[in-house]
C-alpha positions in Angstrom: -12.1 21.0 -21.7 -15.5 20.4 -20.1 -14.8 16.7 -19.8 -11.4 17.5 -18.1 -13.1 19.9 -15.7 -15.7 17.3 -14.9 -13.0 14.7 -14.2 -11.2 17.1 -11.8 -14.5 17.9 -10.0 -15.2 14.2 -9.6 -11.6 13.5 -8.4 -11.9 16.3 -5.9 -15.3 14.9 -4.7 -13.6 11.5 -4.2 -10.8 13.1 -2.2 -13.3 14.9 0.0 -15.5 11.8 0.5 -12.5 9.6 1.4 -11.4 12.4 3.7 -14.7 12.3 5.5 -14.3 8.5 5.8 -11.0 9.1 7.4 -12.5 11.7 9.7 -14.9 9.2 11.3 -12.2 6.5 11.3 -9.8 8.8 13.2 -12.5 9.8 15.6 -12.5 6.1 16.5 -8.9 5.1 16.8 -7.3 8.4 17.7 -10.0 8.9 20.3 -8.8 5.6 21.8 -5.1 6.6 21.4 -5.7 9.7 23.5 -6.3 7.5 26.6 -4.5 4.4 25.7 -1.2 5.1 27.5 -3.0 5.9 30.8 -5.4 3.0 30.3 -2.6 0.5 29.9 -0.7 2.0 32.8 -3.8 1.7 35.0 -3.9 -2.0 34.0 -0.4 -2.5 35.2 1.8 -2.0 32.1 5.2 -0.4 32.6 6.6 2.4 30.5 8.8 -0.1 28.7 5.8 -2.4 28.1 3.7 0.5 26.7 6.5 1.6 24.5 7.0 -2.0 23.3 3.3 -2.6 22.6 2.9 0.8 20.8 6.0 0.1 18.7 5.0 -3.6 18.1 1.6 -2.5 16.9 3.2 0.0 14.5 5.8 -2.5 13.4 3.2 -5.2 12.5 0.9 -2.7 11.1 3.5 -1.2 8.9 5.6 -4.3 8.0 2.5 -6.2 6.8 2.0 -3.4 4.3 4.9 -4.7 2.3 2.8 -7.9 1.7 -0.6 -6.2 1.4 0.8 -3.6 -1.0 2.3 -6.3 -3.2 -1.0 -8.3 -3.1 -3.0 -5.1 -4.0 -0.6 -4.4 -7.0 -1.0 -7.9 -8.3 -4.8 -8.3 -7.8 -5.8 -4.6 -8.4 -8.6 -5.3 -5.8 -8.2 -1.8 -4.3 -11.7 -1.6 -2.9 -11.8 -5.1 -1.5 -8.5 -4.6 0.4 -9.6 -1.1 1.6 -13.0 -2.3 2.9 -11.6 -5.4 4.6 -9.0 -3.4 6.4 -11.4 -0.7 7.6 -13.8 -3.4 9.1 -11.0 -5.0 11.2 -9.6 -1.5 12.1 -12.9 -0.2 13.3 -14.2 -3.2 15.1 -11.0 -3.7 17.3 -11.4 -0.4 19.1 -15.0 -0.7 20.6 -14.0 -4.4 21.4 -11.7 -2.9 24.0 -14.8 -2.2 26.1 -15.0 -6.0 26.7 -11.6 -6.3 28.2 -11.8 -7.0 32.0 -9.8 -5.0 34.5 -6.2 -6.2 34.7 -6.4 -7.7 31.3 -4.0 -5.3 29.7 -2.4 -8.2 27.7 -5.8 -8.7 25.9 -6.0 -5.0 25.3 -2.6 -5.1 23.7 -3.7 -8.0 21.5 -6.7 -5.9 20.2 -4.3 -2.9 19.6 -2.2 -5.2 17.4 -5.3 -6.5 15.6 -6.4 -2.9 14.9 -3.0 -2.1 13.4 -3.2 -5.3 11.3 -6.5 -4.0 9.9 -4.8 -0.7 9.1 -2.0 -2.6 7.3 -4.6 -4.2 5.0 -6.3 -1.0 4.1 -3.5 1.5 3.9 -1.6 0.7 0.7 -4.8 0.2 -1.2 -6.5 3.3 0.2 -3.4 5.5 -0.4 -3.2 4.2 -4.0 -6.8 5.0 -4.6 -6.2 8.5 -3.3 -3.1 8.9 -5.4 -5.2 8.2 -8.6 -7.4 11.2 -7.8 -4.4 13.3 -6.7 -3.2 13.1 -10.3 -6.1 15.4 -11.2 -6.1 17.7 -8.1 -2.5 18.0 -7.1 -0.5 15.5 -5.1 0.5 17.7 -2.1 -2.9 19.4 -1.9 -4.9 16.1 -2.1 -3.0 14.3 0.6 -3.1 17.5 2.7 -6.9 17.7 2.4 -7.1 14.1 3.3 -4.9 14.6 6.3 -6.8 17.8 7.4 -10.1 16.0 7.5 -8.4 13.0 9.0 -7.1 15.1 11.8 -10.4 16.9 12.4 -11.6 13.5 13.3 -8.5 12.9 15.4 -9.4 16.2 17.2 -13.1 15.4 17.7 -12.5 11.9 19.0 -10.5 12.9 22.0 -12.9 15.9 22.6 -15.8 13.4 22.7 -14.0 11.3 25.2 -13.1 14.3 27.3 -16.8 15.1 27.6 -17.5 11.5 28.5 -14.8 11.5 31.2 -16.3 14.7 32.6 -19.7 13.1 32.8 -18.3 9.9 34.4 -16.1 11.5 37.0 -17.8 9.6 39.8 -17.3 6.3 38.0 -14.3 4.0 38.6 -11.6 5.2 36.3 -11.3 1.9 34.5 -15.1 1.7 34.0 -15.0 5.2 32.6 -12.4 4.1 30.0 -14.5 1.1 29.1 -17.5 3.4 28.4 -15.3 5.6 26.2 -14.3 2.6 24.1 -17.9 1.5 23.7 -19.0 5.0 22.6 -16.3 5.0 19.9 -18.3 2.2 18.3 -20.6 4.9 16.9 -18.1 6.6 14.6 -16.7 3.2 13.7 -20.1 2.2 12.2 -20.4 5.5 10.4 -17.0 4.9 8.9 -18.0 1.6 7.3 -21.3 3.0 6.0 -19.6 6.0 4.3 -16.9 3.8 2.8 -19.5 1.6 1.2 -21.1 4.8 -0.2 -17.8 5.9 -1.7 -17.2 2.5 -3.3 -20.7 2.6 -4.9 -20.3 6.1 -6.3 -16.6 5.7 -7.4 -16.1 2.0 -8.3 -13.0 2.6 -10.4 -10.9 5.5 -9.1 -7.9 4.3 -11.1 -9.5 5.9 -14.1 -8.8 9.3 -12.7 -5.1 9.0 -13.5 -4.2 9.4 -17.2 -3.3 6.1 -19.0 0.0 7.6 -20.1 1.4 7.2 -16.6 0.7 3.4 -16.7 3.5 3.1 -19.4 6.1 4.7 -17.1 9.3 2.6 -16.5 9.0 -0.1 -13.9 9.8 1.1 -10.4 13.3 0.4 -9.1 15.0 1.1 -5.8 16.9 4.1 -7.2 19.2 6.3 -5.2 16.6 8.9 -4.5 14.2 6.4 -3.1 16.9 4.7 -1.0 17.9 8.1 0.5 14.2 8.8 1.2 13.7 5.4 2.9 16.8 6.1 5.1 15.5 9.5 6.0 12.0 8.5 7.0 13.3 5.5 8.9 15.5 7.7 11.0 12.6 10.2 11.5 10.3 7.3 12.5 12.9 5.9 15.0 13.1 9.3 16.7 9.5 10.3 16.7 7.9 9.4 20.0 4.5 7.7 20.3 2.0 9.8 22.1 1.2 7.0 24.6 4.5 7.7 26.3 3.6 11.4 26.4 0.3 10.8 28.1 1.9 8.5 30.6 4.5 11.1 31.5 2.0 13.9 31.9 -0.1 11.9 34.3 2.9 10.8 36.3 4.2 14.4 36.6 0.7 15.7 37.4 0.8 18.3 34.7 -2.4 17.1 33.2 -5.2 15.1 34.9 -6.6 11.8 33.5 -9.8 13.6 32.5 -7.9 16.2 30.5 -5.7 13.8 28.5 -8.1 13.6 25.6 -8.1 17.4 25.4 -4.3 17.5 25.2 -4.3 14.9 22.4 -7.1 16.8 20.6 -4.9 19.9 20.7 -2.1 18.0 19.1 -4.4 16.7 16.4 -5.7 20.3 15.7 -2.2 21.5 15.1 -1.6 18.4 13.0 -4.5 19.2 10.7 -3.5 22.7 9.9 0.2 21.8 9.6 -0.8 19.2 7.0 -2.6 21.8 4.9 0.3 24.2 5.1 3.0 21.6 4.3 0.9 20.0 1.6 0.6 23.3 -0.1 4.3 23.9 0.3 5.1 20.5 -1.0 3.5 21.3 -4.4 5.6 24.4 -4.5 9.0 23.2 -3.2 9.0 19.4 -3.1 10.7 17.1 -0.6 12.9 19.8 0.8 9.8 20.8 2.8 10.4 17.7 5.0 13.7 19.2 6.0 11.9 22.2 7.4 9.1 20.2 9.1 11.6 17.9 10.8 13.7 20.8 12.0 10.7 22.6 13.4 9.3 19.5 15.2 12.6 18.1 16.4 12.7 19.8 19.9 9.2 18.6 21.0 10.7 16.1 23.4 12.8 18.7 25.1 9.8 20.9 26.0 7.6 18.0 27.1 10.1 16.0 29.2 12.8 18.4 30.3 10.6 21.2 31.6 7.9 21.0 34.3 5.6 23.8 33.3 2.3 23.4 31.4 3.3 26.0 28.8 6.4 24.0 27.9 4.2 20.9 27.7 1.7 22.6 25.4 4.5 24.0 23.2 6.1 20.5 22.9 2.7 18.9 22.1 2.1 21.5 19.4 5.6 20.8 17.8 4.7 17.1 18.0 1.5 17.8 16.1 3.5 19.7 13.4 5.7 16.6 12.9 2.7 14.3 12.7 1.0 16.7 10.1 4.1 16.4 7.9 4.4 12.7 8.4 0.8 11.8 7.5 0.6 14.1 4.4 3.7 14.9 2.5 5.6 11.7 3.3 2.9 9.9 1.3 2.8 12.6 -1.4 6.5 12.1 -2.0 6.0 8.4 -2.6 3.3 9.2 -5.2 5.9 11.4 -7.0 8.6 8.7 -7.0 6.6 5.5 -7.8 4.7 4.9 -11.1 1.0 4.1 -11.1 1.3 0.3 -11.7 3.7 -0.2 -8.8 2.4 2.3 -6.4 0.8 0.0 -3.8 4.2 -1.8 -3.5 5.9 1.6 -3.2 3.6 2.6 -0.3 4.2 -0.9 1.2 8.0 -0.5 1.1 7.8 3.0 2.5 5.3 2.1 5.3 7.2 -1.0 6.3 10.5 0.7 6.7 8.9 3.5 8.6 6.9 1.1 10.9 9.8 -1.2 11.7 11.9 1.8 12.7 9.1 3.4 14.7 8.7 0.1 16.6 12.4 -0.2 17.4 12.6 3.5 18.3 9.4 3.4 20.5 10.6 0.3 22.3 14.1 1.8 22.9 12.7 5.2 24.0 10.3 3.5 26.4 13.2 1.6 28.0 15.3 4.8 28.1 12.5 6.7 29.8 12.6 4.1 32.6 16.3 4.9 33.0 16.2 8.6 32.4 13.9 10.8 30.3 17.0 12.9 29.3 18.5 9.9 27.5 15.2 9.3 25.7 15.0 12.9 24.5 18.6 12.9 23.4 18.0 9.8 21.2 14.9 11.4 19.7 16.6 14.6 18.8 19.7 12.9 17.4 17.7 10.6 15.1 15.7 13.5 13.6 18.9 15.6 13.1 20.5 12.7 11.2 17.4 12.3 9.0 17.6 15.9 7.6 20.7 15.4 5.3 19.1 12.3 3.9 16.0 14.2 2.9 18.3 16.7 1.2 20.2 13.9 -0.7 16.8 12.4 -1.8 15.8 15.8 -3.1 19.1 16.4 -4.9 19.1 13.0 -6.6 15.5 13.0 -7.7 14.9 16.8 -8.2 11.4 17.0 -6.8 9.8 19.9 -8.4 6.2 20.9 -9.1 5.2 19.7 -12.5 
């Protein structure tokens, strides 16, 4: 009994430590995301181009996970893949400070490189976390991870908001450059903490009981297929925040200096939504995704169809709820479906399908925005509505229940 309790405490410590790693990592790239749309627009990129690049980055970042997940499953080099991915992910953001004015294409290349780094680390990192989650609760573990992750996603934009306030007299492009350079600090902290975690927990796979390793080989069963269809539709209709930041600046609802604060608010909602839905997932299973999708669905209506700040704030809050569910319980569901020995591949399949559809959806919605924001909002809402019955079908065919 004491040994079991000690194992649970160690697993929980690992979840917390990796959550802190994610906190500083998200300070870096989510801080950058809070100004990215306005930054690219200032450099001359159109809404369609911003939507294309945002979606392309997600597409490459997610589709590569099919390959990196397979490699991780075959080699079992979980830590090597995680560390390599984090290094690329974290270096690409401060490198944006070196991009000259008007060089938005170079900035786009760095955005894609950053997403490639994320593709290398994600299946391996999520698999490491899933091992510890077998001791501490799947929904709760991914929710804690996401909560700390989003605290970083909140602090990063707030940090840049302060920087922008201090640099109000600077040329706007130079102010953005300084912001990217400052984000190099949490990037370095991320790598240091990750190496500490690797040293203290060299074999996290030992957290999960060996009995699970003898589970039947993973197959594309009906439940998983329905699940992939659902998350693909959800991803296609879930708007990238860069389009939101561009719209708010164009309409004058939020100034360039306050963009980071707006994104920070979304990340704060995301963090607490992840905790709530993670707890609910352990109680109710995948049907929780039906609820979170339904709640978040009208975010585009409030942001793009109304001209008041209160409607904007409500829409951003609903967007944060959708992100909180996406980043926590979507992964928790994969952990429930896929056995230990194939889990990196399972995460790769899930993340590839989601990313490709996010790319196509972001690209299309960026183009629709240039025609009419109403068309873009209609597409977003319809895709999310269609996703709900597929979540229900996945739940019915698998029978997600707390074990």
